[in-house]
mmCIF file of the C-alpha atoms, coordinates in Angstrom:
data_MODEL
# 
_entry.id   MODEL 
# 
loop_
_atom_site.group_PDB 
_atom_site.id 
_atom_site.type_symbol 
_atom_site.label_atom_id 
_atom_site.label_alt_id 
_atom_site.label_comp_id 
_atom_site.label_asym_id 
_atom_site.label_entity_id 
_atom_site.label_seq_id 
_atom_site.pdbx_PDB_ins_code 
_atom_site.Cartn_x 
_atom_site.Cartn_y 
_atom_site.Cartn_z 
_atom_site.occupancy 
_atom_site.B_iso_or_equiv 
_atom_site.pdbx_formal_charge 
_atom_site.auth_seq_id 
_atom_site.auth_comp_id 
_atom_site.auth_asym_id 
_atom_site.auth_atom_id 
_atom_site.pdbx_PDB_model_num 
ATOM 1   C CA . MET A 1 1   ? 59.061 61.811 23.470 1.00 0.00 ? 1   MET A CA 1 
ATOM 2   C CA . ARG A 1 2   ? 57.537 58.547 22.319 1.00 0.00 ? 2   ARG A CA 1 
ATOM 3   C CA . ILE A 1 3   ? 59.425 57.044 19.373 1.00 0.00 ? 3   ILE A CA 1 
ATOM 4   C CA . LEU A 1 4   ? 58.126 54.255 17.151 1.00 0.00 ? 4   LEU A CA 1 
ATOM 5   C CA . CYS A 1 5   ? 61.013 52.684 15.216 1.00 0.00 ? 5   CYS A CA 1 
ATOM 6   C CA . ASP A 1 6   ? 60.073 51.599 11.731 1.00 0.00 ? 6   ASP A CA 1 
ATOM 7   C CA . HIS A 1 7   ? 61.235 48.466 9.928  1.00 0.00 ? 7   HIS A CA 1 
ATOM 8   C CA . ASN A 1 8   ? 64.983 48.391 9.258  1.00 0.00 ? 8   ASN A CA 1 
ATOM 9   C CA . VAL A 1 9   ? 65.934 50.885 11.965 1.00 0.00 ? 9   VAL A CA 1 
ATOM 10  C CA . ALA A 1 10  ? 69.328 49.767 13.232 1.00 0.00 ? 10  ALA A CA 1 
ATOM 11  C CA . ALA A 1 11  ? 69.300 48.176 16.684 1.00 0.00 ? 11  ALA A CA 1 
ATOM 12  C CA . LYS A 1 12  ? 71.920 50.669 17.895 1.00 0.00 ? 12  LYS A CA 1 
ATOM 13  C CA . TYR A 1 13  ? 69.306 53.447 17.705 1.00 0.00 ? 13  TYR A CA 1 
ATOM 14  C CA . VAL A 1 14  ? 66.630 51.438 19.497 1.00 0.00 ? 14  VAL A CA 1 
ATOM 15  C CA . GLU A 1 15  ? 69.135 50.617 22.241 1.00 0.00 ? 15  GLU A CA 1 
ATOM 16  C CA . ALA A 1 16  ? 70.243 54.247 22.538 1.00 0.00 ? 16  ALA A CA 1 
ATOM 17  C CA . PHE A 1 17  ? 66.632 55.406 22.842 1.00 0.00 ? 17  PHE A CA 1 
ATOM 18  C CA . GLU A 1 18  ? 65.989 52.749 25.506 1.00 0.00 ? 18  GLU A CA 1 
ATOM 19  C CA . GLN A 1 19  ? 68.849 54.145 27.593 1.00 0.00 ? 19  GLN A CA 1 
ATOM 20  C CA . ALA A 1 20  ? 67.863 57.798 27.215 1.00 0.00 ? 20  ALA A CA 1 
ATOM 21  C CA . ALA A 1 21  ? 65.909 59.658 29.863 1.00 0.00 ? 21  ALA A CA 1 
ATOM 22  C CA . GLY A 1 22  ? 62.637 61.132 28.667 1.00 0.00 ? 22  GLY A CA 1 
ATOM 23  C CA . ILE A 1 23  ? 62.287 58.818 25.665 1.00 0.00 ? 23  ILE A CA 1 
ATOM 24  C CA . THR A 1 24  ? 59.916 55.896 25.399 1.00 0.00 ? 24  THR A CA 1 
ATOM 25  C CA . VAL A 1 25  ? 60.711 53.639 22.469 1.00 0.00 ? 25  VAL A CA 1 
ATOM 26  C CA . THR A 1 26  ? 59.107 50.686 20.755 1.00 0.00 ? 26  THR A CA 1 
ATOM 27  C CA . THR A 1 27  ? 59.260 49.075 17.330 1.00 0.00 ? 27  THR A CA 1 
ATOM 28  C CA . VAL A 1 28  ? 56.735 48.440 14.601 1.00 0.00 ? 28  VAL A CA 1 
ATOM 29  C CA . ALA A 1 29  ? 57.437 44.711 14.934 1.00 0.00 ? 29  ALA A CA 1 
ATOM 30  C CA . ASP A 1 30  ? 56.566 44.810 18.648 1.00 0.00 ? 30  ASP A CA 1 
ATOM 31  C CA . GLU A 1 31  ? 53.471 47.001 18.345 1.00 0.00 ? 31  GLU A CA 1 
ATOM 32  C CA . LEU A 1 32  ? 52.004 45.966 14.991 1.00 0.00 ? 32  LEU A CA 1 
ATOM 33  C CA . SER A 1 33  ? 53.747 43.297 12.943 1.00 0.00 ? 33  SER A CA 1 
ATOM 34  C CA . PRO A 1 34  ? 56.907 42.899 10.871 1.00 0.00 ? 34  PRO A CA 1 
ATOM 35  C CA . ALA A 1 35  ? 54.702 43.178 7.779  1.00 0.00 ? 35  ALA A CA 1 
ATOM 36  C CA . ALA A 1 36  ? 52.860 46.375 8.798  1.00 0.00 ? 36  ALA A CA 1 
ATOM 37  C CA . THR A 1 37  ? 52.301 48.824 5.967  1.00 0.00 ? 37  THR A CA 1 
ATOM 38  C CA . ASP A 1 38  ? 53.259 52.494 6.098  1.00 0.00 ? 38  ASP A CA 1 
ATOM 39  C CA . ASP A 1 39  ? 49.565 53.393 6.329  1.00 0.00 ? 39  ASP A CA 1 
ATOM 40  C CA . ALA A 1 40  ? 49.054 51.093 9.329  1.00 0.00 ? 40  ALA A CA 1 
ATOM 41  C CA . ILE A 1 41  ? 52.149 52.514 11.005 1.00 0.00 ? 41  ILE A CA 1 
ATOM 42  C CA . VAL A 1 42  ? 50.967 56.085 10.480 1.00 0.00 ? 42  VAL A CA 1 
ATOM 43  C CA . ARG A 1 43  ? 47.481 55.327 11.821 1.00 0.00 ? 43  ARG A CA 1 
ATOM 44  C CA . PHE A 1 44  ? 48.944 53.640 14.908 1.00 0.00 ? 44  PHE A CA 1 
ATOM 45  C CA . ALA A 1 45  ? 51.430 56.464 15.505 1.00 0.00 ? 45  ALA A CA 1 
ATOM 46  C CA . SER A 1 46  ? 48.751 59.109 15.112 1.00 0.00 ? 46  SER A CA 1 
ATOM 47  C CA . ARG A 1 47  ? 46.281 57.430 17.484 1.00 0.00 ? 47  ARG A CA 1 
ATOM 48  C CA . ASN A 1 48  ? 48.920 56.815 20.141 1.00 0.00 ? 48  ASN A CA 1 
ATOM 49  C CA . ASP A 1 49  ? 51.106 59.963 19.953 1.00 0.00 ? 49  ASP A CA 1 
ATOM 50  C CA . TRP A 1 50  ? 54.216 58.212 18.635 1.00 0.00 ? 50  TRP A CA 1 
ATOM 51  C CA . VAL A 1 51  ? 56.809 59.893 16.424 1.00 0.00 ? 51  VAL A CA 1 
ATOM 52  C CA . VAL A 1 52  ? 57.909 57.543 13.633 1.00 0.00 ? 52  VAL A CA 1 
ATOM 53  C CA . PHE A 1 53  ? 61.701 57.108 13.415 1.00 0.00 ? 53  PHE A CA 1 
ATOM 54  C CA . THR A 1 54  ? 62.620 55.709 10.017 1.00 0.00 ? 54  THR A CA 1 
ATOM 55  C CA . THR A 1 55  ? 65.010 55.577 7.086  1.00 0.00 ? 55  THR A CA 1 
ATOM 56  C CA . ASP A 1 56  ? 62.053 55.807 4.700  1.00 0.00 ? 56  ASP A CA 1 
ATOM 57  C CA . ASP A 1 57  ? 61.521 59.364 3.469  1.00 0.00 ? 57  ASP A CA 1 
ATOM 58  C CA . ASP A 1 58  ? 58.137 58.263 2.058  1.00 0.00 ? 58  ASP A CA 1 
ATOM 59  C CA . PHE A 1 59  ? 56.835 58.975 5.559  1.00 0.00 ? 59  PHE A CA 1 
ATOM 60  C CA . PHE A 1 60  ? 57.145 62.706 4.836  1.00 0.00 ? 60  PHE A CA 1 
ATOM 61  C CA . GLU A 1 61  ? 53.956 62.219 2.783  1.00 0.00 ? 61  GLU A CA 1 
ATOM 62  C CA . HIS A 1 62  ? 52.157 61.381 6.057  1.00 0.00 ? 62  HIS A CA 1 
ATOM 63  C CA . ALA A 1 63  ? 53.593 64.242 8.100  1.00 0.00 ? 63  ALA A CA 1 
ATOM 64  C CA . ASP A 1 64  ? 50.189 65.853 8.452  1.00 0.00 ? 64  ASP A CA 1 
ATOM 65  C CA . LEU A 1 65  ? 49.068 62.800 10.465 1.00 0.00 ? 65  LEU A CA 1 
ATOM 66  C CA . CYS A 1 66  ? 51.989 62.056 12.789 1.00 0.00 ? 66  CYS A CA 1 
ATOM 67  C CA . GLY A 1 67  ? 55.484 63.157 13.717 1.00 0.00 ? 67  GLY A CA 1 
ATOM 68  C CA . VAL A 1 68  ? 58.277 61.871 11.486 1.00 0.00 ? 68  VAL A CA 1 
ATOM 69  C CA . LEU A 1 69  ? 62.029 61.632 12.061 1.00 0.00 ? 69  LEU A CA 1 
ATOM 70  C CA . VAL A 1 70  ? 64.070 60.360 9.110  1.00 0.00 ? 70  VAL A CA 1 
ATOM 71  C CA . TYR A 1 71  ? 67.733 59.424 9.167  1.00 0.00 ? 71  TYR A CA 1 
ATOM 72  C CA . SER A 1 72  ? 70.015 58.279 6.361  1.00 0.00 ? 72  SER A CA 1 
ATOM 73  C CA . GLN A 1 73  ? 71.383 54.750 6.473  1.00 0.00 ? 73  GLN A CA 1 
ATOM 74  C CA . ILE A 1 74  ? 74.106 55.886 4.091  1.00 0.00 ? 74  ILE A CA 1 
ATOM 75  C CA . SER A 1 75  ? 75.396 58.660 6.355  1.00 0.00 ? 75  SER A CA 1 
ATOM 76  C CA . ASP A 1 76  ? 74.901 56.348 9.364  1.00 0.00 ? 76  ASP A CA 1 
ATOM 77  C CA . PRO A 1 77  ? 74.768 59.023 12.087 1.00 0.00 ? 77  PRO A CA 1 
ATOM 78  C CA . SER A 1 78  ? 76.025 58.004 15.500 1.00 0.00 ? 78  SER A CA 1 
ATOM 79  C CA . PRO A 1 79  ? 73.407 57.142 18.122 1.00 0.00 ? 79  PRO A CA 1 
ATOM 80  C CA . GLY A 1 80  ? 74.780 60.002 20.223 1.00 0.00 ? 80  GLY A CA 1 
ATOM 81  C CA . ASP A 1 81  ? 74.228 62.526 17.434 1.00 0.00 ? 81  ASP A CA 1 
ATOM 82  C CA . VAL A 1 82  ? 70.696 61.227 16.899 1.00 0.00 ? 82  VAL A CA 1 
ATOM 83  C CA . LEU A 1 83  ? 69.940 61.442 20.635 1.00 0.00 ? 83  LEU A CA 1 
ATOM 84  C CA . ASP A 1 84  ? 71.304 64.999 20.798 1.00 0.00 ? 84  ASP A CA 1 
ATOM 85  C CA . ALA A 1 85  ? 69.063 65.977 17.889 1.00 0.00 ? 85  ALA A CA 1 
ATOM 86  C CA . VAL A 1 86  ? 65.995 64.280 19.400 1.00 0.00 ? 86  VAL A CA 1 
ATOM 87  C CA . THR A 1 87  ? 66.615 66.043 22.719 1.00 0.00 ? 87  THR A CA 1 
ATOM 88  C CA . ALA A 1 88  ? 66.849 69.414 20.952 1.00 0.00 ? 88  ALA A CA 1 
ATOM 89  C CA . LEU A 1 89  ? 63.699 68.724 18.953 1.00 0.00 ? 89  LEU A CA 1 
ATOM 90  C CA . ASP A 1 90  ? 61.781 67.719 22.053 1.00 0.00 ? 90  ASP A CA 1 
ATOM 91  C CA . GLU A 1 91  ? 62.584 71.107 23.587 1.00 0.00 ? 91  GLU A CA 1 
ATOM 92  C CA . VAL A 1 92  ? 61.479 73.069 20.511 1.00 0.00 ? 92  VAL A CA 1 
ATOM 93  C CA . TYR A 1 93  ? 58.253 71.385 19.435 1.00 0.00 ? 93  TYR A CA 1 
ATOM 94  C CA . GLU A 1 94  ? 55.146 71.591 21.598 1.00 0.00 ? 94  GLU A CA 1 
ATOM 95  C CA . SER A 1 95  ? 53.507 68.492 20.139 1.00 0.00 ? 95  SER A CA 1 
ATOM 96  C CA . PRO A 1 96  ? 55.104 65.308 18.796 1.00 0.00 ? 96  PRO A CA 1 
ATOM 97  C CA . GLY A 1 97  ? 52.702 65.386 15.859 1.00 0.00 ? 97  GLY A CA 1 
ATOM 98  C CA . GLU A 1 98  ? 54.335 68.610 14.645 1.00 0.00 ? 98  GLU A CA 1 
ATOM 99  C CA . ILE A 1 99  ? 57.809 67.086 14.321 1.00 0.00 ? 99  ILE A CA 1 
ATOM 100 C CA . VAL A 1 100 ? 58.876 66.500 10.728 1.00 0.00 ? 100 VAL A CA 1 
ATOM 101 C CA . GLU A 1 101 ? 62.664 66.464 10.506 1.00 0.00 ? 101 GLU A CA 1 
ATOM 102 C CA . THR A 1 102 ? 65.714 64.793 9.030  1.00 0.00 ? 102 THR A CA 1 
ATOM 103 C CA . LEU A 1 103 ? 68.266 63.708 11.644 1.00 0.00 ? 103 LEU A CA 1 
ATOM 104 C CA . PRO A 1 104 ? 70.680 64.716 12.814 1.00 0.00 ? 104 PRO A CA 1 
ATOM 105 C CA . GLY A 1 105 ? 70.286 67.734 10.534 1.00 0.00 ? 105 GLY A CA 1 
ATOM 106 C CA . ASN A 1 106 ? 71.026 71.102 12.088 1.00 0.00 ? 106 ASN A CA 1 
ATOM 107 C CA . TRP A 1 107 ? 69.947 69.967 15.542 1.00 0.00 ? 107 TRP A CA 1 
ATOM 108 C CA . LEU A 1 108 ? 73.432 69.373 16.901 1.00 0.00 ? 108 LEU A CA 1 
# 
């Protein structure tokens, strides 16, 4: 799975994704700019088969254009729980663009 981490995604998740087999990760700041809008992020993710990983549930509005994984900063799931959920999702969905989920959710 190719994961594009949105603004404000905690570094612990980026680092966990970097260490995980089968996951390619990058950030909006690295690929676009720190000031990239949601629309620009969605267009980039859609064109390049990235799944957006974010705390911003506004991205659910764009789920018809790209895959979206949302986690709650308040519940602060562990990187391990997030990785377990992403691994399970990757096995279930045929296309990254179909993924629209809240993590870790029921994927543990």
